[in-house]
TORBA-53676 format. One record per atom (N, C-alpha, C): residue number from 0; z, x, y; atom name; residue in one letter. Coordinates in steps of 0.05 Angstrom, whole numbers, plus 5000, padded with zeros to 4 digits. Layout:
N
pos: NUM, zz: Z, xx: X, yy: Y, site: CA, code: a $
...
//
This chain:
94
pos: 0, zz: 4995, xx: 5017, yy: 4976, site: N, code: m $
pos: 0, zz: 4997, xx: 5007, yy: 5013, site: CA, code: m $
pos: 0, zz: 4994, xx: 5015, yy: 5021, site: C, code: m $
pos: 1, zz: 4990, xx: 5015, yy: 5052, site: N, code: g $
pos: 1, zz: 4991, xx: 5010, yy: 5073, site: CA, code: g $
pos: 1, zz: 5009, xx: 5025, yy: 5092, site: C, code: g $
pos: 2, zz: 5015, xx: 5033, yy: 5108, site: N, code: e $
pos: 2, zz: 5038, xx: 5014, yy: 5126, site: CA, code: e $
pos: 2, zz: 5021, xx: 4997, yy: 5160, site: C, code: e $
pos: 3, zz: 5032, xx: 4997, yy: 5166, site: N, code: m $
pos: 3, zz: 5033, xx: 4989, yy: 5203, site: CA, code: m $
pos: 3, zz: 5040, xx: 4995, yy: 5218, site: C, code: m $
pos: 4, zz: 5046, xx: 5030, yy: 5226, site: N, code: l $
pos: 4, zz: 5055, xx: 5049, yy: 5245, site: CA, code: l $
pos: 4, zz: 5059, xx: 5037, yy: 5276, site: C, code: l $
pos: 5, zz: 5081, xx: 5019, yy: 5297, site: N, code: r $
pos: 5, zz: 5073, xx: 5034, yy: 5323, site: CA, code: r $
pos: 5, zz: 5088, xx: 5069, yy: 5329, site: C, code: r $
pos: 6, zz: 5059, xx: 5075, yy: 5352, site: N, code: i $
pos: 6, zz: 5067, xx: 5119, yy: 5350, site: CA, code: i $
pos: 6, zz: 5068, xx: 5099, yy: 5380, site: C, code: i $
pos: 7, zz: 5101, xx: 5112, yy: 5387, site: N, code: v $
pos: 7, zz: 5107, xx: 5122, yy: 5415, site: CA, code: v $
pos: 7, zz: 5114, xx: 5149, yy: 5425, site: C, code: v $
pos: 8, zz: 5094, xx: 5144, yy: 5455, site: N, code: c $
pos: 8, zz: 5117, xx: 5181, yy: 5453, site: CA, code: c $
pos: 8, zz: 5116, xx: 5180, yy: 5485, site: C, code: c $
pos: 9, zz: 5152, xx: 5174, yy: 5489, site: N, code: e $
pos: 9, zz: 5167, xx: 5163, yy: 5512, site: CA, code: e $
pos: 9, zz: 5153, xx: 5178, yy: 5540, site: C, code: e $
pos: 10, zz: 5146, xx: 5200, yy: 5545, site: N, code: r $
pos: 10, zz: 5142, xx: 5218, yy: 5565, site: CA, code: r $
pos: 10, zz: 5121, xx: 5216, yy: 5579, site: C, code: r $
pos: 11, zz: 5094, xx: 5208, yy: 5565, site: N, code: c $
pos: 11, zz: 5078, xx: 5198, yy: 5578, site: CA, code: c $
pos: 11, zz: 5049, xx: 5172, yy: 5572, site: C, code: c $
pos: 12, zz: 5068, xx: 5169, yy: 5554, site: N, code: g $
pos: 12, zz: 5075, xx: 5121, yy: 5557, site: CA, code: g $
pos: 12, zz: 5053, xx: 5118, yy: 5528, site: C, code: g $
pos: 13, zz: 5048, xx: 5132, yy: 5522, site: N, code: l $
pos: 13, zz: 5029, xx: 5132, yy: 5501, site: CA, code: l $
pos: 13, zz: 5046, xx: 5113, yy: 5486, site: C, code: l $
pos: 14, zz: 5020, xx: 5082, yy: 5477, site: N, code: d $
pos: 14, zz: 5038, xx: 5064, yy: 5469, site: CA, code: d $
pos: 14, zz: 5017, xx: 5051, yy: 5431, site: C, code: d $
pos: 15, zz: 5034, xx: 5048, yy: 5414, site: N, code: r $
pos: 15, zz: 4992, xx: 5036, yy: 5390, site: CA, code: r $
pos: 15, zz: 4997, xx: 5031, yy: 5371, site: C, code: r $
pos: 16, zz: 4984, xx: 5018, yy: 5354, site: N, code: d $
pos: 16, zz: 5003, xx: 5002, yy: 5338, site: CA, code: d $
pos: 16, zz: 4955, xx: 5020, yy: 5307, site: C, code: d $
pos: 17, zz: 4989, xx: 5027, yy: 5292, site: N, code: v $
pos: 17, zz: 4952, xx: 5039, yy: 5260, site: CA, code: v $
pos: 17, zz: 4959, xx: 5026, yy: 5243, site: C, code: v $
pos: 18, zz: 4946, xx: 5022, yy: 5233, site: N, code: f $
pos: 18, zz: 4945, xx: 5017, yy: 5193, site: CA, code: f $
pos: 18, zz: 4940, xx: 5041, yy: 5185, site: C, code: f $
pos: 19, zz: 4960, xx: 5053, yy: 5175, site: N, code: h $
pos: 19, zz: 4962, xx: 5081, yy: 5172, site: CA, code: h $
pos: 19, zz: 4955, xx: 5085, yy: 5125, site: C, code: h $
pos: 20, zz: 4950, xx: 5099, yy: 5128, site: N, code: g $
pos: 20, zz: 4950, xx: 5097, yy: 5095, site: CA, code: g $
pos: 20, zz: 4929, xx: 5082, yy: 5080, site: C, code: g $
pos: 21, zz: 4925, xx: 5075, yy: 5053, site: N, code: v $
pos: 21, zz: 4904, xx: 5058, yy: 5030, site: CA, code: v $
pos: 21, zz: 4909, xx: 5042, yy: 5015, site: C, code: v $
pos: 22, zz: 4892, xx: 5027, yy: 5009, site: N, code: g $
pos: 22, zz: 4910, xx: 4995, yy: 4998, site: CA, code: g $
pos: 22, zz: 4901, xx: 5014, yy: 4965, site: C, code: g $
pos: 23, zz: 4903, xx: 4976, yy: 4949, site: N, code: m $
pos: 23, zz: 4888, xx: 4980, yy: 4920, site: CA, code: m $
pos: 23, zz: 4883, xx: 4981, yy: 4914, site: C, code: m $
pos: 24, zz: 4847, xx: 4982, yy: 4931, site: N, code: a $
pos: 24, zz: 4826, xx: 4997, yy: 4929, site: CA, code: a $
pos: 24, zz: 4832, xx: 5021, yy: 4930, site: C, code: a $
pos: 25, zz: 4835, xx: 5034, yy: 4940, site: N, code: g $
pos: 25, zz: 4853, xx: 5079, yy: 4945, site: CA, code: g $
pos: 25, zz: 4831, xx: 5083, yy: 4964, site: C, code: g $
pos: 26, zz: 4826, xx: 5076, yy: 4981, site: N, code: f $
pos: 26, zz: 4814, xx: 5067, yy: 5010, site: CA, code: f $
pos: 26, zz: 4826, xx: 5067, yy: 5035, site: C, code: f $
pos: 27, zz: 4828, xx: 5091, yy: 5058, site: N, code: g $
pos: 27, zz: 4846, xx: 5069, yy: 5075, site: CA, code: g $
pos: 27, zz: 4833, xx: 5083, yy: 5104, site: C, code: g $
pos: 28, zz: 4860, xx: 5094, yy: 5120, site: N, code: e $
pos: 28, zz: 4861, xx: 5119, yy: 5138, site: CA, code: e $
pos: 28, zz: 4871, xx: 5136, yy: 5145, site: C, code: e $
pos: 29, zz: 4875, xx: 5151, yy: 5151, site: N, code: m $
pos: 29, zz: 4900, xx: 5162, yy: 5155, site: CA, code: m $
pos: 29, zz: 4898, xx: 5177, yy: 5203, site: C, code: m $
pos: 30, zz: 4905, xx: 5168, yy: 5201, site: N, code: l $
pos: 30, zz: 4938, xx: 5184, yy: 5234, site: CA, code: l $
pos: 30, zz: 4913, xx: 5212, yy: 5233, site: C, code: l $
pos: 31, zz: 4901, xx: 5216, yy: 5247, site: N, code: c $
pos: 31, zz: 4904, xx: 5241, yy: 5262, site: CA, code: c $
pos: 31, zz: 4909, xx: 5258, yy: 5284, site: C, code: c $
pos: 32, zz: 4906, xx: 5287, yy: 5287, site: N, code: t $
pos: 32, zz: 4914, xx: 5295, yy: 5314, site: CA, code: t $
pos: 32, zz: 4877, xx: 5322, yy: 5324, site: C, code: t $
pos: 33, zz: 4871, xx: 5312, yy: 5347, site: N, code: c $
pos: 33, zz: 4855, xx: 5330, yy: 5350, site: CA, code: c $
pos: 33, zz: 4866, xx: 5346, yy: 5380, site: C, code: c $
pos: 34, zz: 4864, xx: 5365, yy: 5385, site: N, code: h $
pos: 34, zz: 4878, xx: 5383, yy: 5399, site: CA, code: h $
pos: 34, zz: 4865, xx: 5393, yy: 5416, site: C, code: h $
pos: 35, zz: 4838, xx: 5395, yy: 5411, site: N, code: r $
pos: 35, zz: 4824, xx: 5394, yy: 5432, site: CA, code: r $
pos: 35, zz: 4803, xx: 5365, yy: 5454, site: C, code: r $
pos: 36, zz: 4819, xx: 5352, yy: 5442, site: N, code: c $
pos: 36, zz: 4808, xx: 5315, yy: 5449, site: CA, code: c $
pos: 36, zz: 4831, xx: 5312, yy: 5469, site: C, code: c $
pos: 37, zz: 4856, xx: 5337, yy: 5461, site: N, code: k $
pos: 37, zz: 4881, xx: 5323, yy: 5458, site: CA, code: k $
pos: 37, zz: 4881, xx: 5289, yy: 5448, site: C, code: k $
pos: 38, zz: 4875, xx: 5272, yy: 5429, site: N, code: r $
pos: 38, zz: 4880, xx: 5249, yy: 5431, site: CA, code: r $
pos: 38, zz: 4885, xx: 5242, yy: 5391, site: C, code: r $
pos: 39, zz: 4903, xx: 5215, yy: 5382, site: N, code: l $
pos: 39, zz: 4899, xx: 5198, yy: 5371, site: CA, code: l $
pos: 39, zz: 4867, xx: 5196, yy: 5352, site: C, code: l $
pos: 40, zz: 4864, xx: 5202, yy: 5329, site: N, code: v $
pos: 40, zz: 4827, xx: 5185, yy: 5317, site: CA, code: v $
pos: 40, zz: 4853, xx: 5185, yy: 5289, site: C, code: v $
pos: 41, zz: 4843, xx: 5160, yy: 5280, site: N, code: m $
pos: 41, zz: 4833, xx: 5149, yy: 5243, site: CA, code: m $
pos: 41, zz: 4813, xx: 5159, yy: 5237, site: C, code: m $
pos: 42, zz: 4827, xx: 5174, yy: 5224, site: N, code: k $
pos: 42, zz: 4810, xx: 5179, yy: 5188, site: CA, code: k $
pos: 42, zz: 4800, xx: 5160, yy: 5163, site: C, code: k $
pos: 43, zz: 4787, xx: 5156, yy: 5158, site: N, code: k $
pos: 43, zz: 4763, xx: 5144, yy: 5136, site: CA, code: k $
pos: 43, zz: 4774, xx: 5163, yy: 5120, site: C, code: k $
pos: 44, zz: 4788, xx: 5157, yy: 5087, site: N, code: w $
pos: 44, zz: 4787, xx: 5164, yy: 5067, site: CA, code: w $
pos: 44, zz: 4798, xx: 5153, yy: 5041, site: C, code: w $
pos: 45, zz: 4795, xx: 5162, yy: 5025, site: N, code: s $
pos: 45, zz: 4798, xx: 5162, yy: 4989, site: CA, code: s $
pos: 45, zz: 4813, xx: 5173, yy: 4980, site: C, code: s $
pos: 46, zz: 4843, xx: 5168, yy: 4973, site: N, code: i $
pos: 46, zz: 4852, xx: 5180, yy: 4954, site: CA, code: i $
pos: 46, zz: 4834, xx: 5196, yy: 4934, site: C, code: i $
pos: 47, zz: 4802, xx: 5177, yy: 4917, site: N, code: h $
pos: 47, zz: 4786, xx: 5193, yy: 4908, site: CA, code: h $
pos: 47, zz: 4789, xx: 5227, yy: 4919, site: C, code: h $
pos: 48, zz: 4778, xx: 5228, yy: 4946, site: N, code: d $
pos: 48, zz: 4780, xx: 5252, yy: 4960, site: CA, code: d $
pos: 48, zz: 4803, xx: 5276, yy: 4957, site: C, code: d $
pos: 49, zz: 4794, xx: 5293, yy: 4946, site: N, code: e $
pos: 49, zz: 4824, xx: 5317, yy: 4961, site: CA, code: e $
pos: 49, zz: 4801, xx: 5339, yy: 4967, site: C, code: e $
pos: 50, zz: 4812, xx: 5357, yy: 4992, site: N, code: p $
pos: 50, zz: 4834, xx: 5344, yy: 5008, site: CA, code: p $
pos: 50, zz: 4810, xx: 5314, yy: 5023, site: C, code: p $
pos: 51, zz: 4844, xx: 5294, yy: 5038, site: N, code: p $
pos: 51, zz: 4817, xx: 5269, yy: 5046, site: CA, code: p $
pos: 51, zz: 4801, xx: 5268, yy: 5052, site: C, code: p $
pos: 52, zz: 4786, xx: 5258, yy: 5056, site: N, code: k $
pos: 52, zz: 4761, xx: 5262, yy: 5083, site: CA, code: k $
pos: 52, zz: 4748, xx: 5243, yy: 5072, site: C, code: k $
pos: 53, zz: 4734, xx: 5238, yy: 5100, site: N, code: g $
pos: 53, zz: 4706, xx: 5206, yy: 5111, site: CA, code: g $
pos: 53, zz: 4689, xx: 5222, yy: 5108, site: C, code: g $
pos: 54, zz: 4666, xx: 5211, yy: 5127, site: N, code: d $
pos: 54, zz: 4636, xx: 5215, yy: 5144, site: CA, code: d $
pos: 54, zz: 4639, xx: 5267, yy: 5133, site: C, code: d $
pos: 55, zz: 4668, xx: 5274, yy: 5147, site: N, code: s $
pos: 55, zz: 4682, xx: 5297, yy: 5133, site: CA, code: s $
pos: 55, zz: 4698, xx: 5295, yy: 5157, site: C, code: s $
pos: 56, zz: 4725, xx: 5325, yy: 5145, site: N, code: f $
pos: 56, zz: 4747, xx: 5324, yy: 5169, site: CA, code: f $
pos: 56, zz: 4751, xx: 5324, yy: 5193, site: C, code: f $
pos: 57, zz: 4732, xx: 5325, yy: 5197, site: N, code: t $
pos: 57, zz: 4721, xx: 5325, yy: 5241, site: CA, code: t $
pos: 57, zz: 4726, xx: 5310, yy: 5251, site: C, code: t $
pos: 58, zz: 4745, xx: 5303, yy: 5282, site: N, code: c $
pos: 58, zz: 4737, xx: 5292, yy: 5303, site: CA, code: c $
pos: 58, zz: 4721, xx: 5274, yy: 5311, site: C, code: c $
pos: 59, zz: 4718, xx: 5250, yy: 5306, site: N, code: p $
pos: 59, zz: 4687, xx: 5229, yy: 5320, site: CA, code: p $
pos: 59, zz: 4674, xx: 5235, yy: 5335, site: C, code: p $
pos: 60, zz: 4694, xx: 5259, yy: 5367, site: N, code: y $
pos: 60, zz: 4679, xx: 5252, yy: 5395, site: CA, code: y $
pos: 60, zz: 4670, xx: 5294, yy: 5388, site: C, code: y $
pos: 61, zz: 4686, xx: 5308, yy: 5398, site: N, code: c $
pos: 61, zz: 4681, xx: 5340, yy: 5392, site: CA, code: c $
pos: 61, zz: 4683, xx: 5339, yy: 5363, site: C, code: c $
pos: 62, zz: 4679, xx: 5343, yy: 5345, site: N, code: k $
pos: 62, zz: 4670, xx: 5346, yy: 5312, site: CA, code: k $
pos: 62, zz: 4684, xx: 5371, yy: 5309, site: C, code: k $
pos: 63, zz: 4711, xx: 5364, yy: 5317, site: N, code: r $
pos: 63, zz: 4716, xx: 5398, yy: 5305, site: CA, code: r $
pos: 63, zz: 4742, xx: 5383, yy: 5294, site: C, code: r $
pos: 64, zz: 4752, xx: 5410, yy: 5276, site: N, code: p $
pos: 64, zz: 4777, xx: 5404, yy: 5251, site: CA, code: p $
pos: 64, zz: 4791, xx: 5380, yy: 5266, site: C, code: p $
pos: 65, zz: 4815, xx: 5364, yy: 5253, site: N, code: i $
pos: 65, zz: 4827, xx: 5353, yy: 5264, site: CA, code: i $
pos: 65, zz: 4860, xx: 5356, yy: 5239, site: C, code: i $
pos: 66, zz: 4877, xx: 5352, yy: 5246, site: N, code: e $
pos: 66, zz: 4899, xx: 5356, yy: 5213, site: CA, code: e $
pos: 66, zz: 4921, xx: 5325, yy: 5219, site: C, code: e $
pos: 67, zz: 4923, xx: 5323, yy: 5205, site: N, code: p $
pos: 67, zz: 4941, xx: 5298, yy: 5191, site: CA, code: p $
pos: 67, zz: 4961, xx: 5296, yy: 5215, site: C, code: p $
pos: 68, zz: 4959, xx: 5272, yy: 5231, site: N, code: t $
pos: 68, zz: 4988, xx: 5276, yy: 5239, site: CA, code: t $
pos: 68, zz: 5016, xx: 5281, yy: 5236, site: C, code: t $
pos: 69, zz: 5017, xx: 5256, yy: 5211, site: N, code: l $
pos: 69, zz: 5044, xx: 5251, yy: 5196, site: CA, code: l $
pos: 69, zz: 5046, xx: 5268, yy: 5174, site: C, code: l $
pos: 70, zz: 5057, xx: 5284, yy: 5175, site: N, code: v $
pos: 70, zz: 5064, xx: 5294, yy: 5161, site: CA, code: v $
pos: 70, zz: 5094, xx: 5310, yy: 5152, site: C, code: v $
pos: 71, zz: 5110, xx: 5304, yy: 5117, site: N, code: e $
pos: 71, zz: 5136, xx: 5304, yy: 5114, site: CA, code: e $
pos: 71, zz: 5143, xx: 5328, yy: 5128, site: C, code: e $
pos: 72, zz: 5176, xx: 5323, yy: 5140, site: N, code: d $
pos: 72, zz: 5189, xx: 5350, yy: 5142, site: CA, code: d $
pos: 72, zz: 5176, xx: 5364, yy: 5176, site: C, code: d $
pos: 73, zz: 5165, xx: 5339, yy: 5185, site: N, code: r $
pos: 73, zz: 5162, xx: 5357, yy: 5215, site: CA, code: r $
pos: 73, zz: 5152, xx: 5331, yy: 5238, site: C, code: r $
pos: 74, zz: 5174, xx: 5339, yy: 5257, site: N, code: t $
pos: 74, zz: 5162, xx: 5312, yy: 5273, site: CA, code: t $
pos: 74, zz: 5140, xx: 5317, yy: 5291, site: C, code: t $
pos: 75, zz: 5127, xx: 5303, yy: 5302, site: N, code: p $
pos: 75, zz: 5110, xx: 5299, yy: 5309, site: CA, code: p $
pos: 75, zz: 5103, xx: 5303, yy: 5334, site: C, code: p $
pos: 76, zz: 5072, xx: 5309, yy: 5349, site: N, code: d $
pos: 76, zz: 5079, xx: 5318, yy: 5368, site: CA, code: d $
pos: 76, zz: 5053, xx: 5302, yy: 5398, site: C, code: d $
pos: 77, zz: 5060, xx: 5297, yy: 5411, site: N, code: c $
pos: 77, zz: 5034, xx: 5275, yy: 5419, site: CA, code: c $
pos: 77, zz: 5005, xx: 5298, yy: 5434, site: C, code: c $
pos: 78, zz: 4987, xx: 5292, yy: 5418, site: N, code: p $
pos: 78, zz: 4958, xx: 5302, yy: 5428, site: CA, code: p $
pos: 78, zz: 4954, xx: 5312, yy: 5449, site: C, code: p $
pos: 79, zz: 4970, xx: 5296, yy: 5465, site: N, code: a $
pos: 79, zz: 4956, xx: 5293, yy: 5491, site: CA, code: a $
pos: 79, zz: 4977, xx: 5300, yy: 5516, site: C, code: a $
pos: 80, zz: 5006, xx: 5303, yy: 5504, site: N, code: c $
pos: 80, zz: 5035, xx: 5321, yy: 5533, site: CA, code: c $
pos: 80, zz: 5053, xx: 5340, yy: 5512, site: C, code: c $
pos: 81, zz: 5045, xx: 5335, yy: 5482, site: N, code: n $
pos: 81, zz: 5074, xx: 5360, yy: 5467, site: CA, code: n $
pos: 81, zz: 5097, xx: 5348, yy: 5468, site: C, code: n $
pos: 82, zz: 5102, xx: 5320, yy: 5471, site: N, code: g $
pos: 82, zz: 5126, xx: 5314, yy: 5475, site: CA, code: g $
pos: 82, zz: 5124, xx: 5299, yy: 5452, site: C, code: g $
pos: 83, zz: 5144, xx: 5295, yy: 5429, site: N, code: p $
pos: 83, zz: 5157, xx: 5280, yy: 5408, site: CA, code: p $
pos: 83, zz: 5144, xx: 5252, yy: 5416, site: C, code: p $
pos: 84, zz: 5134, xx: 5250, yy: 5389, site: N, code: l $
pos: 84, zz: 5122, xx: 5224, yy: 5373, site: CA, code: l $
pos: 84, zz: 5148, xx: 5203, yy: 5364, site: C, code: l $
pos: 85, zz: 5150, xx: 5184, yy: 5376, site: N, code: i $
pos: 85, zz: 5176, xx: 5155, yy: 5359, site: CA, code: i $
pos: 85, zz: 5142, xx: 5139, yy: 5337, site: C, code: i $
pos: 86, zz: 5156, xx: 5151, yy: 5317, site: N, code: v $
pos: 86, zz: 5143, xx: 5132, yy: 5288, site: CA, code: v $
pos: 86, zz: 5157, xx: 5113, yy: 5277, site: C, code: v $
pos: 87, zz: 5139, xx: 5087, yy: 5279, site: N, code: e $
pos: 87, zz: 5157, xx: 5073, yy: 5271, site: CA, code: e $
pos: 87, zz: 5150, xx: 5054, yy: 5251, site: C, code: e $
pos: 88, zz: 5152, xx: 5028, yy: 5243, site: N, code: s $
pos: 88, zz: 5140, xx: 5025, yy: 5212, site: CA, code: s $
pos: 88, zz: 5152, xx: 5003, yy: 5221, site: C, code: s $
pos: 89, zz: 5128, xx: 4970, yy: 5222, site: N, code: i $
pos: 89, zz: 5124, xx: 4959, yy: 5239, site: CA, code: i $
pos: 89, zz: 5124, xx: 4940, yy: 5210, site: C, code: i $
pos: 90, zz: 5107, xx: 4934, yy: 5192, site: N, code: g $
pos: 90, zz: 5101, xx: 4927, yy: 5162, site: CA, code: g $
pos: 90, zz: 5084, xx: 4944, yy: 5140, site: C, code: g $
pos: 91, zz: 5074, xx: 4923, yy: 5121, site: N, code: v $
pos: 91, zz: 5058, xx: 4927, yy: 5103, site: CA, code: v $
pos: 91, zz: 5032, xx: 4922, yy: 5097, site: C, code: v $
pos: 92, zz: 5015, xx: 4932, yy: 5099, site: N, code: w $
pos: 92, zz: 4986, xx: 4916, yy: 5096, site: CA, code: w $
pos: 92, zz: 4968, xx: 4928, yy: 5053, site: C, code: w $
pos: 93, zz: 4953, xx: 4913, yy: 5057, site: N, code: d $
pos: 93, zz: 4936, xx: 4926, yy: 5033, site: CA, code: d $
pos: 93, zz: 4909, xx: 4924, yy: 5033, site: C, code: d $
//
């Protein structure tokens, strides 16, 4: 099951709801950070891909490599201002 998340940065005012993860079919989207564009992007991926990839694991805007935003044991930083992101679960989806 995927998770609905609210992503907030109190420093710069970023406030975004996203559908993160995969559904029962094994397909979904992953929240990623592009440090060049300074934005959060969603990338389509499948659990059958290793590492996760959609068209390619690059930013859809600048075509540079991106990295997953939500990594265990690490507090995510806001791509716009480098402040800490607050990640709140607001539901699940399938």
